[in-house]
C-alpha positions in Angstrom: 0.8 24.2 -10.4 4.0 25.2 -12.2 7.4 23.6 -11.6 9.7 25.9 -9.8 12.9 23.9 -9.5 14.5 20.5 -9.9 16.4 18.8 -7.1 20.1 18.5 -7.9 20.8 14.8 -8.5 24.0 12.7 -8.8 24.5 10.3 -11.7 23.4 7.5 -9.6 20.0 9.0 -8.7 17.2 7.1 -10.5 14.6 9.8 -11.3 14.0 13.6 -11.6 11.0 14.8 -9.6 9.8 18.4 -9.9 10.1 20.3 -6.6 6.9 22.4 -5.9 5.4 23.7 -2.7 3.0 21.3 -0.9 0.1 23.7 -1.2 -3.5 23.6 -2.6 -3.8 23.4 -6.4 -4.8 26.6 -8.2 -8.1 25.1 -9.2 -9.2 24.5 -5.6 -8.1 20.9 -5.3 -6.4 20.5 -1.9 -4.5 17.3 -2.9 -1.0 18.2 -4.1 0.4 16.3 -7.0 4.1 17.2 -6.8 6.5 17.3 -4.0 10.1 17.8 -2.8 11.7 14.3 -2.5 14.1 15.4 0.2 11.2 16.7 2.2 9.3 13.4 1.7 12.2 11.4 3.1 12.9 13.8 6.0 9.2 13.8 7.0 9.0 10.0 7.1 12.2 9.5 9.0 11.1 12.2 11.5 7.8 10.3 12.1 9.7 7.0 12.5 12.0 8.5 15.1 9.2 10.1 16.9 7.6 6.6 17.2 10.9 5.2 18.5 11.1 7.9 21.2 7.6 7.2 22.2 8.1 3.5 22.4 11.5 3.7 24.1 13.6 2.2 21.3 17.4 2.9 21.2 17.3 1.7 17.6 15.4 -0.4 15.1 16.8 -2.8 12.5 14.6 -2.8 9.4 14.5 -5.9 7.2 11.1 -5.2 5.5 11.7 -3.5 2.1 8.6 -1.2 2.7 9.9 -0.1 6.0 13.4 0.4 4.6 11.9 2.7 1.9 9.8 4.5 4.4 12.7 5.3 6.6 15.3 6.2 4.0 13.8 6.2 0.4 16.3 3.3 -0.3 15.1 0.6 -2.7 17.1 -2.3 -4.1 15.9 -5.4 -5.9 12.5 -5.0 -4.2 10.9 -8.3 -5.1 14.0 -10.3 -4.2 14.2 -8.7 -0.7 10.5 -9.3 -0.1 11.4 -13.0 0.3 15.1 -12.7 1.4 15.8 -11.0 4.7 19.4 -10.4 3.7 19.5 -6.6 3.6 18.8 -4.5 6.6 19.0 -0.9 7.8 20.0 0.2 11.3 18.1 3.3 12.4 19.1 4.7 15.8 17.1 7.2 17.8 20.2 9.3 17.8 23.2 8.6 15.5 23.9 7.6 11.9 21.6 5.6 9.8 23.6 2.6 8.4 22.7 0.5 5.4 23.8 -3.1 5.5 23.7 -3.8 1.8 23.9 -6.8 -0.5 27.5 -7.0 -1.8 28.3 -4.8 -4.8 25.1 -2.8 -4.8 25.6 0.0 -2.2 25.9 2.6 -5.0 22.1 2.2 -5.6 21.4 4.0 -2.3 24.5 5.8 -1.0 23.6 9.0 -2.8 20.6 9.4 -0.5 21.0 12.0 2.2 19.2 9.7 4.6 22.0 7.1 4.4 24.9 8.1 6.6 27.0 5.0 6.1 27.0 1.8 4.1 28.4 -1.6 5.2 28.1 -5.1 3.7 25.3 -7.3 5.1 26.4 -10.0 7.5 23.5 -12.3 6.5 23.7 -12.2 2.7 23.4 -15.9 2.2 21.0 -16.8 5.0 18.0 -17.1 2.7 19.5 -20.4 1.3 20.2 -21.8 4.8 23.9 -22.2 4.1 25.4 -19.8 6.6 22.7 -19.1 9.3 24.9 -20.3 12.1 28.0 -18.5 10.8 26.2 -15.2 10.1 24.0 -14.7 13.2 26.8 -14.1 15.7 28.7 -11.5 13.6 25.3 -9.8 13.0 24.5 -9.7 16.7 27.9 -8.5 17.7 28.0 -5.6 15.2 24.5 -4.3 16.0 25.3 -4.6 19.8 28.4 -2.5 19.3 26.3 0.2 17.5 23.8 0.2 20.3 26.6 0.5 22.8 27.9 3.5 20.9 24.7 5.3 20.2 22.1 4.0 22.7 23.1 6.1 25.8 22.6 3.0 27.9 19.3 2.1 26.4 19.4 -1.5 25.1 15.9 -1.8 23.7 16.0 -2.7 20.0 13.2 -3.3 17.5 13.2 -5.8 14.7 10.4 -5.7 12.1 11.2 -9.0 10.4 14.0 -11.5 10.8 15.0 -15.1 11.5 14.8 -16.4 15.0 18.5 -17.0 15.2 19.2 -13.3 14.5 16.9 -12.2 17.4 18.7 -14.7 19.6 22.1 -13.4 18.6 21.0 -9.9 19.7 19.7 -11.2 23.0 23.0 -13.1 23.5 24.7 -9.7 23.4 22.4 -8.4 26.2 20.0 -6.5 24.1 16.2 -6.3 24.8 14.6 -7.4 21.5 11.1 -6.5 20.5 8.9 -6.9 17.4 8.5 -3.4 16.1 6.4 -4.1 13.0 3.1 -3.0 14.5 4.7 0.1 16.0 6.1 0.9 12.5 2.8 0.4 10.8 1.0 2.5 13.4 3.6 5.3 12.7 2.9 5.1 9.0 -0.9 5.4 9.4 -0.7 9.3 9.1 0.5 10.5 5.7 2.6 13.6 5.3 1.6 16.1 2.5 4.4 14.8 0.4 3.1 11.2 0.8 -0.3 12.4 -0.2 1.2 13.8 -3.4 2.9 10.4 -4.1 -0.4 8.7 -3.6 -2.1 11.1 -6.0 0.5 10.5 -8.6 0.3 6.7 -8.2 -3.4 6.9 -8.5 -3.2 8.9 -11.7 -1.0 6.2 -13.2 -3.3 3.4 -12.2 -6.3 5.3 -13.5 -4.6 5.6 -16.9 -3.9 1.9 -16.8 -7.5 1.0 -16.1 -8.6 3.3 -18.9 -6.5 1.2 -21.3 -8.1 -1.9 -19.9 -11.6 -0.6 -20.3 -10.9 0.5 -23.9 -9.6 -3.1 -24.7 -12.7 -4.9 -23.2 -14.5 -6.8 -26.0 -15.7 -10.3 -26.8 -12.8 -12.6 -27.6 -10.1 -11.0 -25.4 -8.8 -13.0 -22.5 -8.5 -12.0 -18.8 -4.7 -12.4 -19.1 -4.6 -10.1 -22.1 -6.5 -7.4 -20.1 -4.2 -7.9 -17.1 -1.1 -7.6 -19.3 -2.4 -4.3 -20.6 -2.9 -3.0 -17.1 0.4 -4.2 -15.9 2.3 -2.8 -18.9 0.7 0.6 -18.5 1.5 0.7 -14.8 5.2 0.1 -15.6 5.0 2.7 -18.4 3.5 5.2 -15.9 6.5 4.7 -13.6 4.9 2.1 -11.3 6.6 -0.9 -9.9 4.4 -4.0 -9.7 0.8 -5.2 -9.0 0.4 -7.2 -5.8 -2.5 -9.4 -7.1 -4.0 -10.6 -10.3 -7.6 -9.7 -9.4 -9.2 -9.4 -12.9 -12.0 -11.8 -13.6 -15.0 -12.1 -16.0 -18.4 -13.7 -16.3 -19.0 -16.5 -13.8 -15.5 -16.0 -12.4 -16.6 -12.7 -10.9 -18.6 -14.6 -8.3 -17.2 -15.4 -5.8 -14.5 -12.7 -5.7 -10.8 -13.3 -5.5 -10.5 -15.3 -8.7 -7.3 -14.1 -10.4 -6.7 -13.5 -14.1 -6.8 -16.6 -16.3 -6.8 -17.5 -20.0 -10.7 -17.4 -20.0 -12.1 -15.8 -23.1 -14.6 -13.0 -22.4 -18.0 -13.1 -24.0 -20.7 -10.5 -24.8 -23.1 -9.5 -22.0 -20.7 -10.5 -19.2 -19.1 -8.4 -16.5 -15.4 -7.8 -16.1 -14.2 -6.8 -12.6 -10.8 -5.7 -11.4 -8.9 -4.4 -8.4 -5.8 -2.3 -9.1 -3.7 -3.3 -6.0 -0.8 -1.4 -7.5 2.6 -0.4 -6.1 2.8 2.7 -8.3 5.3 5.5 -8.8 7.5 6.4 -5.9 6.6 3.1 -4.2 3.1 4.2 -3.2 0.0 2.1 -3.4 -3.1 2.8 -5.5 -6.2 0.7 -4.7 -9.5 1.1 -6.4 -11.9 -1.3 -8.1 -14.3 -1.1 -11.0 -16.6 -3.5 -12.8 -17.5 -3.1 -16.5 -20.2 -4.5 -18.8 -19.0 -6.2 -22.0 -21.0 -5.2 -25.1 -22.6 -5.3 -27.5 -26.0 -4.9 -25.9 -27.1 -3.7 -22.6 -26.6 -5.0 -19.1 -29.3 -7.2 -17.6 -31.6 -5.9 -14.8 -29.9 -8.2 -12.4 -26.4 -6.9 -13.3 -27.7 -3.4 -12.8 -29.2 -4.3 -9.4 -25.9 -5.7 -8.2 -24.0 -2.7 -9.5 -26.4 -0.2 -7.8 -26.0 -2.0 -4.5 -22.2 -1.9 -4.7 -22.3 1.7 -5.7 -24.7 2.6 -2.8 -22.5 0.6 -0.3 -19.3 2.5 -1.3 -21.0 5.9 -1.3 -22.9 5.4 2.0 -19.7 4.2 3.7 -17.7 7.1 2.3 -20.4 9.4 3.5 -20.2 8.4 7.2 -16.4 8.8 7.4 -15.1 11.7 9.5 -12.1 12.3 11.8 -12.6 11.3 15.4 -14.9 8.4 14.5 -14.0 5.1 16.1 -13.5 2.0 13.9 -16.3 0.2 15.8 -18.7 3.2 15.0 -17.8 2.8 11.3 -18.7 -0.9 11.4 -22.0 -0.2 13.2 -23.0 2.6 10.9 -21.9 1.0 7.7 -24.3 0.1 4.8 -26.4 -2.9 5.8 -25.8 -5.7 3.4 -29.0 -7.6 2.4 -29.2 -11.1 3.9 -28.8 -13.0 0.6 -25.5 -11.2 -0.1 -24.0 -11.6 3.4 -22.1 -14.8 2.8 -19.9 -13.3 0.1 -19.3 -9.9 1.8 -15.9 -8.4 1.3 -13.7 -8.9 4.4 -13.4 -5.2 5.2 -15.4 -2.0 5.0 -12.2 0.1 4.8 -8.5 -0.5 5.0 -5.5 1.8 5.2 -3.4 2.7 2.1 0.2 3.9 1.9 3.1 2.0 0.5 0.8 -1.1 0.4 -2.5 -2.1 2.1 -1.9 -0.8 5.7 -3.6 -0.2 9.0 -6.4 0.2 9.9 -8.6 -2.7 8.8 -12.2 -2.2 9.7 -14.3 -5.3 9.3 -18.1 -5.5 9.2 -19.9 -5.4 12.6 -20.4 -9.1 12.7 -16.7 -9.8 12.1 -15.3 -6.8 14.0 -14.0 -8.6 17.1 -12.5 -11.4 14.9 -10.6 -9.2 12.4 -10.3 -5.7 13.8 -8.9 -3.7 16.7 -10.6 -0.5 17.7 -9.0 2.9 17.0 -9.8 6.3 15.8 -10.0 7.7 12.2 -7.6 10.6 12.0 -6.8 13.4 9.5 -4.0 12.4 7.3 -5.1 8.7 7.0 -5.7 7.4 3.5 -8.2 4.5 3.3 -9.9 2.4 0.6 -13.6 1.9 0.9 -14.6 -1.6 -0.3 -17.6 -3.3 -1.7 -18.3 -6.7 -3.2 -21.9 -7.8 -4.0 -22.5 -11.3 -5.1 -24.7 -14.1 -3.9 -24.3 -17.9 -3.7 -25.5 -19.7 -6.8 -25.5 -16.6 -9.0 -23.4 -16.0 -12.1 -22.3 -12.4 -11.5 -20.6 -10.3 -8.9 -19.7 -6.7 -8.7 -16.5 -5.2 -7.1 -16.2 -1.5 -6.5 -13.8 0.5 -4.3 -12.7 4.1 -3.8 -9.6 5.5 -2.2 -10.0 8.6 0.0 -7.9 11.0 2.1 -9.3 11.7 5.6 -9.2 15.5 6.1 -9.9 17.7 9.1 -13.6 17.9 8.2 -14.4 14.7 6.3 -12.8 13.0 3.3 -11.5 13.9 -0.2 -11.4 11.4 -3.0 -8.1 10.3 -4.4 -9.6 7.9 -6.9 -11.7 9.6 -9.6 -12.2 7.0 -12.2 -15.8 7.1 -13.6 -18.3 4.4 -12.9 -19.9 2.4 -15.7 -22.9 4.5 -16.9 -24.6 1.6 -18.5 -24.6 -0.4 -15.3 -25.8 2.7 -13.3 -28.7 3.3 -15.7 -31.8 2.0 -13.9 -34.0 1.9 -17.1 -34.7 -1.7 -18.1 
C-alpha cells in the first residue's frame, strides 16, 4: 500500500503519519496498516457521543487518560495522570469539547481539531490532598454552568473516575451524577478500521521487540536484561510503555505471573513472556510466547506442555465467530486436563484496544464469578490466552494470540512464529 499524502501538521504536533485509504492490502490481507489520524479521532468521538445519546448523558467528564485519548487523541504526561486525577476533559453531547489542562501544558493538545477550547484545571493539586476542599466547589460550579449552557435541560452527567468530593460538588449544583466507565468501555469494544490499523502497527512493533529478545536468549543472560531489550525496542518502535514485567525463566515460569528479576538463565530452561505493551499511537499489543534455551533440545515434558498450550490457543481461536455468546465460548473452550486446572489462566479471551479491555471471558467453572454474558461482535479485538503448568513441576508454558473478529470468523493480528523445537514431537 503506497503513501498518498501526509496530514498537514503544526509545529506542536508530535508525529507524522501517512494518510492512506482504510482498504484491503494489495496482497489480500484485509487488515490495514496505515490510517488517517483525523479520521481515527473523528470515528472514536462519534462512537463516544453515540453511546452518550443512547445512555441519556448531557455530558461526560473524563479523568481517565485512556478515555481522554479515545475521545480526543489528547495525551499529556500519561504515567503521571494515571495516578493523578488532575486533568479532565468535558465532552458534551452537543457543544464544544473543553480540555481542563495542567498549568502551562495546554499547547501539547490545543492543535488537535477535537479540542475546541482549553482552560486550566480546577483540581491541579488535589492529588497531594492540599486543596481538595478548595478545588471541588469551583470544579462543580464550572461544570454545572457548562451543562446549563449545552445540556438543553438534561442534567445527567457521567464521570469515569474522580474523587468523591468532586462528585458531591456536582450533585450540590443539582446535577445527576453517574459512573460512566462501564458505558465508555462498552462503547470502545468495537474498533473502527483506523483503530485496527493502529493495533496492527502496535503489534508489528511488539513483534520486532520480541524478536530482539529471542535473539538474545542464551545461558548467562538475566531476565532483567531480556526485559530491558524488549522495553528498549518497544520505545524505539514508537511505543509508549509496558504495563507488566511478565518475563520469567526456568522454575519461575511456574506458576505464572512472576515478573522479571535478576535471575540468571541456564541451558535447557524455558523463557516465557507476555508483551502487555502500550505501543505506537497508544494501542495495546498483547501476545505471549515461550522459548527453549539452548544448547541442546527441549525435554519431552517441556514439549508436552508446549503442545497443550498450542492446542488450547488454536482450539479456542477456532471456535470464535460473531454472534457467539461469551458463555458459549466458555462451554466450548478447550478442556484443560485435571492436573493443570489449578494453575489455569484466569481468562479464555479478553478484549484489546488501548489496553486490556472488555470483554473478559473466564473458564466455564469461573464464568459466573468473573464474567458477564454478552455477544462476540465483528470489530472486536481479543487476545486468546493459554497457560499450562501444574503444581509441583518446574516448568510452565505461556502462549497467547491477538485476533480481530470479522463478519465470518477471526483474523490474526499477532503473527510471531512459535518455537519449532518445542513443537517438534520427536523425542
